[in-house]
Backbone as a printed PyTorch tensor [residue, N CA C, xyz], in Angstrom:
tensor([[[  0.8480,  -1.1700,   0.0000],
         [  0.0000,   0.0000,   0.0000],
         [  0.8920,   1.2300,   0.0000]],

        [[  0.7130,   2.0590,  -0.9880],
         [  1.5250,   3.2680,  -1.1060],
         [  0.9310,   4.3620,  -0.2300]],

        [[  1.8210,   5.0860,   0.4460],
         [  1.3890,   6.1290,   1.3580],
         [  2.0570,   7.4420,   0.9940]],

        [[  1.2670,   8.5220,   0.9990],
         [  1.8170,   9.8590,   0.8020],
         [  2.5800,  10.2700,   2.0460]],

        [[  3.5460,  11.1460,   1.8830],
         [  4.2760,  11.6770,   3.0270],
         [  3.4950,  12.8290,   3.6300]],

        [[  3.4730,  12.8770,   4.9350],
         [  2.8690,  13.9940,   5.6550],
         [  3.8220,  14.3500,   6.7830]],

        [[  3.9390,  15.6130,   7.0640],
         [  4.7950,  16.0390,   8.1700],
         [  4.3130,  15.3950,   9.4570]],

        [[  5.2690,  15.1470,  10.3310],
         [  4.9470,  14.5630,  11.6190],
         [  5.1730,  15.5550,  12.7340]],

        [[  4.6850,  15.1960,  13.9030],
         [  4.8710,  16.0070,  15.0980],
         [  5.0970,  15.0550,  16.2730]],

        [[  5.9870,  15.4370,  17.1750],
         [  6.2490,  14.6140,  18.3600],
         [  5.2380,  14.9500,  19.4410]],

        [[  4.7330,  13.9010,  20.0780],
         [  3.8490,  14.0600,  21.2260],
         [  4.6350,  13.6990,  22.4770]],

        [[  4.7510,  14.6090,  23.3950],
         [  5.4590,  14.3370,  24.6330],
         [  6.9500,  14.2330,  24.4350]],

        [[  7.6090,  13.5680,  25.3830],
         [  9.0660,  13.4810,  25.3860],
         [  9.5870,  12.0600,  25.2310]],

        [[  8.7070,  11.1100,  24.9650],
         [  9.1180,   9.7090,  24.8920],
         [  9.3280,   9.2110,  23.4670]],

        [[  9.2380,  10.1120,  22.4930],
         [  9.5540,   9.7340,  21.1240],
         [  8.3740,   9.3910,  20.2310]],

        [[  7.1570,   9.4540,  20.7460],
         [  5.9960,   9.1560,  19.9010],
         [  5.8360,  10.2620,  18.8650]],

        [[  5.8640,   9.8830,  17.5990],
         [  5.6490,  10.8310,  16.5170],
         [  4.4400,  10.3930,  15.7200]],

        [[  3.5730,  11.3510,  15.4200],
         [  2.3350,  11.0850,  14.6910],
         [  2.2300,  12.0430,  13.5200]],

        [[  1.3410,  11.7450,  12.5940],
         [  1.0910,  12.6670,  11.4820],
         [  0.4780,  13.9480,  12.0320]],

        [[  0.8000,  15.0740,  11.3910],
         [  0.2600,  16.3630,  11.8640],
         [ -1.2540,  16.3890,  11.8010]],

        [[ -1.8050,  15.6680,  10.8790],
         [ -3.2560,  15.5460,  10.7950],
         [ -3.6220,  14.1440,  11.2590]],

        [[ -4.5110,  14.0710,  12.2320],
         [ -4.9960,  12.7850,  12.7160],
         [ -6.4060,  12.5450,  12.1990]],

        [[ -6.8760,  11.3360,  12.4030],
         [ -8.2220,  10.9790,  11.9600],
         [ -9.0240,  10.5120,  13.1680]],

        [[-10.0480,  11.2790,  13.5120],
         [-10.9730,  10.8790,  14.5680],
         [-12.0250,   9.9620,  13.9930]],

        [[-12.0700,   8.7480,  14.4840],
         [-12.9340,   7.7130,  13.8980],
         [-14.3770,   7.7360,  14.4160]],

        [[-14.6800,   8.5760,  15.3880],
         [-15.9770,   8.5640,  16.0580],
         [-17.1530,   8.5550,  15.0830]],

        [[-17.1310,   9.3980,  14.0760],
         [-18.2660,   9.5240,  13.1710],
         [-18.5490,   8.2970,  12.3230]],

        [[-17.5940,   7.3820,  12.2410],
         [-17.8000,   6.2020,  11.4020],
         [-18.8300,   5.2370,  11.9750]],

        [[-19.0310,   5.2750,  13.2880],
         [-19.9740,   4.3410,  13.9030],
         [-21.1720,   5.0510,  14.5130]],

        [[-21.4250,   6.2590,  14.0630],
         [-22.6920,   6.9060,  14.3380],
         [-22.8800,   7.4980,  15.7120]],

        [[-22.0870,   8.4480,  16.0980],
         [-22.3420,   9.1710,  17.3390],
         [-23.2520,  10.3560,  17.0460]],

        [[-22.8910,  11.1520,  16.0510],
         [-23.7020,  12.3050,  15.6670],
         [-24.4080,  12.0860,  14.3330]],

        [[-24.2580,  10.9280,  13.7680],
         [-24.8010,  10.6240,  12.4490],
         [-25.0780,   9.1240,  12.3900]],

        [[-25.6650,   8.6730,  11.3040],
         [-25.8750,   7.2390,  11.1200],
         [-24.5230,   6.5720,  10.8790]],

        [[-24.3360,   5.3700,  11.4030],
         [-23.0670,   4.6810,  11.1530],
         [-22.9080,   4.3570,   9.6740]],

        [[-21.6550,   4.3650,   9.2060],
         [-21.3880,   3.9630,   7.8270],
         [-21.2640,   2.4460,   7.7750]],

        [[-21.5160,   1.8290,   6.6360],
         [-21.3090,   0.3820,   6.5260],
         [-19.8460,   0.0320,   6.8420]],

        [[-19.6440,  -1.1230,   7.4160],
         [-18.3070,  -1.5230,   7.8540],
         [-17.2730,  -1.4400,   6.7360]],

        [[-17.5950,  -1.9510,   5.5660],
         [-16.6120,  -1.9300,   4.4770],
         [-16.2670,  -0.5000,   4.0690]],

        [[-17.2480,   0.4030,   4.1250],
         [-16.9810,   1.8130,   3.8120],
         [-16.1010,   2.4390,   4.8880]],

        [[-16.3470,   2.1200,   6.1490],
         [-15.5320,   2.6430,   7.2330],
         [-14.0870,   2.2020,   7.1250]],

        [[-13.8830,   0.9270,   6.8270],
         [-12.5210,   0.4100,   6.6360],
         [-11.8630,   1.1210,   5.4510]],

        [[-12.6120,   1.3080,   4.3760],
         [-12.0640,   1.9830,   3.1930],
         [-11.6800,   3.4300,   3.5020]],

        [[-12.4760,   4.1190,   4.3040],
         [-12.1600,   5.5000,   4.6780],
         [-10.8570,   5.5520,   5.4740]],

        [[-10.7060,   4.6470,   6.4340],
         [ -9.4870,   4.6090,   7.2520],
         [ -8.2790,   4.2960,   6.3720]],

        [[ -8.4200,   3.3330,   5.4900],
         [ -7.3110,   2.9990,   4.5850],
         [ -6.9670,   4.1690,   3.6770]],

        [[ -7.9700,   4.8840,   3.1830],
         [ -7.7180,   6.0360,   2.3170],
         [ -7.0120,   7.1510,   3.0870]],

        [[ -7.4060,   7.3650,   4.3300],
         [ -6.7250,   8.3640,   5.1610],
         [ -5.2570,   7.9930,   5.3230]],

        [[ -4.9770,   6.7180,   5.5430],
         [ -3.5930,   6.2630,   5.6660],
         [ -2.8330,   6.5100,   4.3670]],

        [[ -3.4460,   6.1820,   3.2410],
         [ -2.8000,   6.4160,   1.9430],
         [ -2.4980,   7.8980,   1.7330]],

        [[ -3.3360,   8.7770,   2.3040],
         [ -3.1310,  10.2230,   2.1820],
         [ -2.0760,  10.7440,   3.1590]],

        [[ -1.5400,   9.8670,   3.9910],
         [ -0.4660,  10.2680,   4.9050],
         [ -0.8420,  10.3150,   6.3650]],

        [[ -2.0940,  10.0830,   6.6970],
         [ -2.5140,  10.0690,   8.1000],
         [ -2.0190,   8.7750,   8.7480]],

        [[ -1.3540,   8.9230,   9.8820],
         [ -0.8920,   7.7420,  10.6200],
         [ -1.4900,   7.6710,  12.0190]],

        [[ -2.1590,   8.7300,  12.4530],
         [ -2.6720,   8.8340,  13.8210],
         [ -4.1860,   8.7030,  13.8110]],

        [[ -4.6980,   7.6380,  14.4320],
         [ -6.1240,   7.3430,  14.4390],
         [ -6.6340,   7.3060,  15.8700]],

        [[ -7.7290,   8.0380,  16.1140],
         [ -8.2780,   8.1870,  17.4510],
         [ -9.6560,   7.5440,  17.5370]],

        [[ -9.8770,   6.8010,  18.6190],
         [-11.1470,   6.1510,  18.8750],
         [-11.3960,   6.1620,  20.3770]],

        [[-12.4330,   5.4790,  20.8350],
         [-12.7250,   5.3520,  22.2660],
         [-13.6570,   4.1680,  22.4710]],

        [[-13.5950,   3.5960,  23.6630],
         [-14.4660,   2.4570,  23.9410],
         [-15.9450,   2.8450,  23.9430]],

        [[-16.2680,   4.0950,  24.2290],
         [-17.6500,   4.5350,  24.2990],
         [-18.2680,   4.7570,  22.9160]],

        [[-17.4630,   4.8970,  21.8820],
         [-18.0030,   5.1250,  20.5420],
         [-18.6150,   3.8330,  20.0300]],

        [[-19.9000,   3.8330,  19.8860],
         [-20.5970,   2.6500,  19.3780],
         [-21.6700,   2.1300,  20.3140]],

        [[-21.4600,   1.7970,  21.5430],
         [-20.1660,   1.6070,  22.2010],
         [-19.4410,   0.3830,  21.6590]],

        [[-18.1670,   0.4400,  21.7020],
         [-17.2170,  -0.6220,  21.3380],
         [-17.0450,  -0.8390,  19.8430]],

        [[-18.0690,  -0.5570,  19.0360],
         [-17.9950,  -0.8930,  17.6130],
         [-16.9480,  -0.0700,  16.8650]],

        [[-16.6280,   1.1230,  17.3540],
         [-15.6380,   1.9470,  16.6810],
         [-14.2530,   1.3270,  16.8000]],

        [[-13.9250,   0.8160,  17.9740],
         [-12.6370,   0.1360,  18.1420],
         [-12.5700,  -1.1160,  17.2730]],

        [[-13.6630,  -1.8440,  17.1900],
         [-13.6960,  -3.0520,  16.3460],
         [-13.4610,  -2.6670,  14.8860]],

        [[-14.1300,  -1.6250,  14.4210],
         [-13.9610,  -1.1630,  13.0410],
         [-12.5200,  -0.7460,  12.7810]],

        [[-11.9440,   0.0620,  13.6650],
         [-10.5510,   0.4620,  13.4830],
         [ -9.6370,  -0.7570,  13.4850]],

        [[ -9.9100,  -1.7180,  14.3440],
         [ -9.1160,  -2.9460,  14.3760],
         [ -9.1550,  -3.6900,  13.0500]],

        [[-10.3120,  -3.7430,  12.4240],
         [-10.4210,  -4.4070,  11.1220],
         [ -9.5970,  -3.6740,  10.0700]],

        [[ -9.6160,  -2.3500,  10.1200],
         [ -8.8070,  -1.5730,   9.1720],
         [ -7.3230,  -1.7670,   9.4590]],

        [[ -6.9500,  -1.8170,  10.7340],
         [ -5.5370,  -1.9730,  11.0990],
         [ -4.9490,  -3.2810,  10.5740]],

        [[ -5.7630,  -4.3080,  10.4670],
         [ -5.2770,  -5.5940,   9.9410],
         [ -4.8490,  -5.4730,   8.4810]],

        [[ -5.2860,  -4.4110,   7.8100],
         [ -4.9390,  -4.1950,   6.4030],
         [ -3.8790,  -3.1080,   6.2310]],

        [[ -3.3380,  -2.6230,   7.3530],
         [ -2.3280,  -1.5670,   7.3250],
         [ -1.0650,  -2.0440,   8.0280]],

        [[  0.0730,  -1.4490,   7.7060],
         [  1.3050,  -1.8130,   8.4210],
         [  1.2830,  -1.2200,   9.8360]],

        [[  1.0380,  -2.0500,  10.8350],
         [  0.8530,  -1.5660,  12.2160],
         [  2.0120,  -0.6950,  12.6990]],

        [[  3.2220,  -1.0150,  12.2690],
         [  4.3860,  -0.2570,  12.7220],
         [  4.3980,   1.1800,  12.1990]],

        [[  3.5300,   1.4790,  11.2380],
         [  3.4580,   2.8390,  10.6800],
         [  2.2160,   3.5960,  11.1450]],

        [[  1.4430,   2.9910,  12.0470],
         [  0.1920,   3.5830,  12.5100],
         [  0.2680,   3.7990,  14.0170]],

        [[ -0.2480,   4.9510,  14.4700],
         [ -0.3470,   5.2160,  15.8910],
         [ -1.8320,   5.2540,  16.2590]],

        [[ -2.1650,   4.5040,  17.2980],
         [ -3.5500,   4.3750,  17.7280],
         [ -3.7230,   5.0430,  19.0900]],

        [[ -4.7310,   5.9040,  19.1690],
         [ -5.1340,   6.4880,  20.4510],
         [ -6.5340,   5.9990,  20.7570]],

        [[ -6.7540,   5.5840,  21.9780],
         [ -8.1000,   5.2580,  22.4160],
         [ -8.2530,   5.6990,  23.8570]],

        [[ -9.5030,   5.7480,  24.2910],
         [ -9.8170,   6.3380,  25.5830],
         [-10.7970,   5.4730,  26.3500]],

        [[-10.8070,   5.6950,  27.6600],
         [-11.8180,   5.1030,  28.5280],
         [-12.2460,   6.1650,  29.5250]],

        [[-13.1390,   5.8330,  30.3900],
         [-13.5560,   6.7490,  31.4410],
         [-15.0290,   7.0990,  31.4050]],

        [[-15.6430,   7.0360,  30.2320],
         [-17.0930,   7.2320,  30.1590],
         [-17.7080,   5.8360,  30.2110]],

        [[-18.3180,   5.5410,  31.3520],
         [-18.8500,   4.2020,  31.5780],
         [-20.2750,   4.0480,  31.0830]],

        [[-20.8680,   5.1140,  30.6120],
         [-22.2260,   5.0510,  30.0980],
         [-22.9930,   6.3030,  30.4710]],

        [[-24.2930,   6.2180,  30.2930],
         [-25.1740,   7.3510,  30.5600],
         [-26.3800,   6.8440,  31.3330]],

        [[-26.8610,   7.6650,  32.2470],
         [-28.0890,   7.3340,  32.9600],
         [-28.9570,   8.5930,  33.0360]],

        [[-30.0080,   8.5380,  33.8170],
         [-30.9540,   9.6590,  33.8890],
         [-30.2850,  10.9510,  34.3610]],

        [[-29.2190,  10.8250,  35.1530],
         [-28.5520,  12.0310,  35.6540],
         [-27.4500,  12.5160,  34.7290]],

        [[-27.1700,  11.7790,  33.6700],
         [-26.1460,  12.1970,  32.7080],
         [-25.0710,  11.1500,  32.5090]],

        [[-23.8630,  11.6310,  32.2940],
         [-22.7220,  10.7720,  31.9840],
         [-22.1710,  10.1110,  33.2480]],

        [[-21.9240,   8.8050,  33.1800],
         [-21.2660,   8.0810,  34.2720],
         [-19.7740,   8.0120,  33.9530]],

        [[-18.9660,   8.5620,  34.8330],
         [-17.5180,   8.6070,  34.6380],
         [-16.8660,   7.7110,  35.6740]],

        [[-15.9310,   6.8740,  35.2170],
         [-15.2030,   5.9900,  36.1270],
         [-13.7100,   6.1120,  35.8530]],

        [[-12.9480,   6.1640,  36.9360],
         [-11.5000,   6.2780,  36.7980],
         [-10.7290,   5.4280,  37.7840]],

        [[-11.3620,   4.4080,  38.3430],
         [-10.6280,   3.5560,  39.2780],
         [ -9.5620,   2.7820,  38.5060]],

        [[ -8.4430,   2.4860,  39.1560],
         [ -7.3910,   1.7300,  38.4630],
         [ -7.8930,   0.4080,  37.8870]],

        [[ -8.7660,  -0.2690,  38.6190],
         [ -9.2970,  -1.5540,  38.1380],
         [-10.1290,  -1.3590,  36.8730]],

        [[-10.9630,  -0.3280,  36.8760],
         [-11.7980,  -0.0500,  35.7140],
         [-10.9380,   0.2860,  34.4960]],

        [[ -9.9400,   1.1450,  34.6840],
         [ -9.0640,   1.5440,  33.5750],
         [ -8.3100,   0.3390,  33.0330]],

        [[ -7.7940,  -0.5030,  33.9080],
         [ -7.0690,  -1.7030,  33.4700],
         [ -7.9820,  -2.6160,  32.6620]],

        [[ -9.1950,  -2.8590,  33.1820],
         [-10.1410,  -3.7310,  32.4750],
         [-10.5050,  -3.1400,  31.1080]],

        [[-10.7160,  -1.8280,  31.0600],
         [-11.0520,  -1.1730,  29.7910],
         [ -9.9040,  -1.2790,  28.8050]],

        [[ -8.6910,  -1.1010,  29.2750],
         [ -7.5280,  -1.1870,  28.3880],
         [ -7.4020,  -2.5880,  27.8030]],

        [[ -7.5440,  -3.5930,  28.6400],
         [ -7.4680,  -4.9740,  28.1490],
         [ -8.5610,  -5.2480,  27.1210]],

        [[ -9.7650,  -4.7470,  27.3720],
         [-10.8710,  -4.9410,  26.4200],
         [-10.6000,  -4.1930,  25.1140]],

        [[-10.0370,  -2.9930,  25.2000],
         [ -9.7090,  -2.2300,  23.9840],
         [ -8.6570,  -2.9460,  23.1600]],

        [[ -7.6520,  -3.5060,  23.8150],
         [ -6.6290,  -4.2730,  23.0840],
         [ -7.2680,  -5.4020,  22.2860]],

        [[ -8.2240,  -6.0780,  22.8810],
         [ -8.9080,  -7.1850,  22.1940],
         [ -9.7590,  -6.6700,  21.0370]],

        [[-10.5340,  -5.6170,  21.2890],
         [-11.3990,  -5.1040,  20.2160],
         [-10.5890,  -4.5610,  19.0470]],

        [[ -9.4970,  -3.8880,  19.3540],
         [ -8.6260,  -3.3480,  18.3060],
         [ -7.7870,  -4.4470,  17.6580]],

        [[ -7.6740,  -5.5750,  18.3260],
         [ -6.8730,  -6.7130,  17.8610],
         [ -5.4110,  -6.2910,  17.6590]],

        [[ -4.8690,  -5.6080,  18.6760],
         [ -3.4810,  -5.1500,  18.6420],
         [ -2.7680,  -5.6050,  19.9130]],

        [[ -1.4460,  -5.5680,  19.8750],
         [ -0.6430,  -5.9320,  21.0380],
         [ -0.3330,  -4.7400,  21.9260]],

        [[ -0.5020,  -3.5400,  21.3860],
         [ -0.2260,  -2.3360,  22.1610],
         [ -1.0650,  -1.1770,  21.6330]],

        [[ -1.2830,  -0.2080,  22.5100],
         [ -1.9730,   1.0330,  22.1750],
         [ -0.9480,   2.1380,  22.3490]],

        [[ -0.8000,   2.9660,  21.3480],
         [  0.2360,   4.0000,  21.3910],
         [ -0.0740,   5.1070,  22.3910]],

        [[ -1.3160,   5.5090,  22.4770],
         [ -1.7130,   6.5860,  23.3860],
         [ -3.0430,   6.1960,  24.0090]],

        [[ -3.0430,   5.9850,  25.3210],
         [ -4.2430,   5.5640,  26.0460],
         [ -4.5180,   6.5830,  27.1390]],

        [[ -5.7190,   7.1070,  27.1750],
         [ -5.9940,   8.1370,  28.1720],
         [ -7.4570,   8.1640,  28.5750]],

        [[ -7.7360,   8.9650,  29.6030],
         [ -9.0970,   9.1190,  30.1040],
         [ -9.8750,  10.0990,  29.2450]],

        [[-11.0720,   9.6890,  28.8960],
         [-11.9760,  10.5470,  28.1460],
         [-12.5130,  11.6550,  29.0460]],

        [[-12.8130,  11.3080,  30.2690],
         [-13.2520,  12.2540,  31.2940],
         [-12.5810,  11.8390,  32.6060]],

        [[-12.2990,  12.8030,  33.4470],
         [-11.6650,  12.5130,  34.7360],
         [-12.7370,  12.2610,  35.7860]],

        [[-12.5640,  11.1860,  36.5140],
         [-13.4510,  10.8220,  37.6120],
         [-13.1150,  11.7190,  38.8000]],

        [[-14.0230,  12.5980,  39.1550],
         [-13.7830,  13.5430,  40.2520],
         [-13.7390,  12.8600,  41.6150]],

        [[-14.1610,  11.5910,  41.6860],
         [-14.1630,  10.8660,  42.9550],
         [-12.8890,  10.0500,  43.1800]],

        [[-12.0520,   9.9590,  42.1540],
         [-10.8090,   9.1800,  42.2530],
         [ -9.6370,  10.1100,  41.9640]],

        [[ -8.7070,  10.2470,  42.8940],
         [ -7.5450,  11.0870,  42.6250],
         [ -6.8090,  10.5970,  41.3680]],

        [[ -6.4350,  11.5200,  40.5160],
         [ -5.7930,  11.1560,  39.2630],
         [ -4.5310,  10.3310,  39.5020]],

        [[ -3.8480,  10.5900,  40.6100],
         [ -2.6390,   9.8190,  40.9370],
         [ -2.9780,   8.3390,  41.1200]],

        [[ -4.1640,   8.0230,  41.6170],
         [ -4.5870,   6.6210,  41.7490],
         [ -4.9250,   6.0250,  40.3820]],

        [[ -5.5830,   6.8210,  39.5560],
         [ -5.9930,   6.3400,  38.2410],
         [ -4.7710,   5.9730,  37.3970]],

        [[ -3.7730,   6.8170,  37.3710],
         [ -2.6420,   6.5990,  36.4690],
         [ -1.5700,   5.6770,  37.0280]],

        [[ -1.6280,   5.3490,  38.2920],
         [ -0.6460,   4.4320,  38.8980],
         [ -1.2170,   3.0350,  38.9170]],

        [[ -1.4000,   2.4880,  37.7330],
         [ -1.9830,   1.1540,  37.5920],
         [ -0.8600,   0.1260,  37.7020]],

        [[ -1.0860,  -0.8810,  38.5370],
         [ -0.0750,  -1.9430,  38.6800],
         [ -0.5420,  -3.2280,  38.0720]]])
């Protein structure tokens, strides 16, 4: 698969470099719109990669879960070593009072393991909280053992 060159940018100080333009996958599985057919979604992701995009963003809440599955299917057709994947957790759902946010270390660990499976990857390049749980100190959330 031939890929166009796009300028990159470093994120943080650990050497992660991504394309200057990233692709947010949320709209492919119908958050603000109707979901696109799976084959069309995979084709869109592949076309973005061909145009030079290497940074793809998703979240476990999109779908829920179906967005990560879709990105995972596209990733199987792309050179994983040339793609950076970001996904998020922390929005545990919605109820009558609004958004349920969870940030316990156990919840984050379980979500990360589930995201790895849905994405069908061995690692996630950038994993973070979609929303911060105000009831759990952030130091507890990020110090996962």
